[in-house]
C-alpha positions in Angstrom: 139.3 103.8 101.9 138.6 101.0 104.5 135.2 100.5 105.8 136.1 101.5 109.4 137.6 104.7 108.1 134.3 105.3 106.0 132.2 104.6 109.0 134.1 107.0 111.2 133.5 109.7 108.7 129.7 108.9 108.3 129.2 109.0 112.1 130.3 112.6 112.1 127.9 113.7 109.5 125.4 116.4 110.6 121.7 115.8 110.1 121.8 119.0 108.1 123.4 117.4 105.1 121.4 115.4 102.6 123.3 112.1 103.5 122.9 112.8 107.2 119.2 113.2 106.8 118.9 110.0 105.0 120.9 108.1 107.6 118.8 109.7 110.4 115.6 108.6 108.6 116.9 105.0 108.3 118.1 104.8 111.8 114.9 106.2 113.4 113.1 103.9 115.8 110.9 106.3 117.8 107.3 105.5 116.8 106.2 109.1 117.6 108.8 110.5 115.2 108.2 107.8 112.5 104.5 108.7 112.6 105.3 112.3 111.6 107.5 111.1 108.6 106.5 112.4 105.2 105.7 109.7 102.6 109.1 110.1 101.0 110.8 109.5 104.5 108.6 106.5 105.1 109.7 105.0 101.7 113.4 105.7 102.4 113.1 103.8 105.8 111.0 101.0 104.5 113.2 100.4 101.5 116.4 100.4 103.7 114.7 97.9 106.2 113.6 95.7 103.5 116.9 95.5 102.0 118.5 94.7 105.5 116.1 92.0 106.1 116.9 90.4 102.9 120.5 90.3 103.8 120.0 88.2 107.0 121.2 84.7 106.4 118.9 81.7 107.1 121.5 80.6 109.7 121.3 83.8 111.5 117.5 83.7 111.6 117.5 80.1 112.7 120.0 81.0 115.5 117.8 83.9 116.7 114.8 81.7 116.6 116.5 79.0 118.6 117.6 81.6 121.2 114.1 82.8 121.6 112.8 79.2 121.9 115.3 78.5 124.8 114.3 81.7 126.6 110.7 80.8 126.5 111.4 77.3 127.7 113.5 78.8 130.6 110.6 81.2 131.5 108.1 78.5 131.4 110.2 76.3 133.8 110.7 79.2 136.2 106.9 79.8 136.3 106.3 76.1 137.1 108.9 75.8 139.8 
């Protein structure tokens, strides 16, 4: 099965299935909801975020930082104009 086909099936999972619940916990970004997580849910989310952070390449991080630097420089120029 190709990844796009797999992703198509995953998107349709209900939050009522075990895998669907794990995906929902990993994807949650609402601080109010995260605050109510159980310790097990926090561990699932934190483990996943740590794993994904380790996968980011140095080039990707450098590119993101360069973009932020350019944005700050542009904002500083606009304020001084």
